[in-house]
N, C-alpha and C positions, 0 to 999 in steps of 0.2 A: 609706421607702427602697425603691427599685426592686430587684427580684430580678435576679441576674445572668442574662445570656442563656445559653441552653443551649449547651453545647460542640458544635461540628460533629461529625458522624459521621466516623469514621476510614475506614470502608469504604463506598464508594458501593453503592447497591442493585444487585442483579443486572440489573434492567431497564435501569438507566442504563449499566451496562457493555455491554449488548447494543446499546443505541442508539449509544453511542460507537463500538463496533466496526462497526456498520452504516454509520455515516458515514465511517469511516476506510477501509473496503475499496475503494470506487471510486477514491479518491485513490492508493492503493497500486498498483492496476492501471494507471491512467493514467501514473503516474510511472515505472513500470518500462518501459512501452512507449516513452514519450517520451525517457527517458534512453538506452535502448539504440538506438532509432531515430536519435536525434540523434548518437550516437557513430558509427553506421553512415553517416549523412549526411556527417559530417566526414571519415571514412575515404574515402568515395567522392570527395569533393572533392579530398582530398590525392592520391589515386591516379589521378584523372581517369577513373573507371570509371562504368559505368551504375549505376542504383540497386540493385545487387546486395547490397552490404553493408548498405544501409538496410533492405532487405527481410529479409535473413537475421537481422540483429541485432534488427529489430523483432519478428520471430517469436520469437526467443529471449527478448526482453523480455516478450512476451506469456506465454510458458511460465513465466518466472520470476515474473511477477505471479500467475498461477494457482497456482503452487507455494506462493508466500508466503501467499496467501489461504487455501489449504487448511491450511497449517501453523498459521496464526493461528486458524482456526476449530476445528481439532482440539485446540489448546492451550486454547481458551476453553471447550470443551465437555468436562467430565470424565467423560462417560458411558462 
C-alpha cells in the first residue's frame, strides 16, 4: 500500500515570499502610473486642454506607486 503524500506546507518559505514581492512591485508601479495618467488623459479630452492633467496625474501616479512600494517593503521587512 502506498504511503499518503505529504501535506503541503501552510506557510511559503521566506525566499518565495521575496520572489513574489519582487515580481509584484514593477506591476504596482506601472499600474499606478497608467491608471492615473489614463484618468488625466480622459480629463484632458473632456476639457479640451493640453496634456496638463495627463502630466500632473501621471506624476501623482508615480508618487503613489513609490509610496505603495515603500509601504509594502517596510511591511514585509520586520527589522
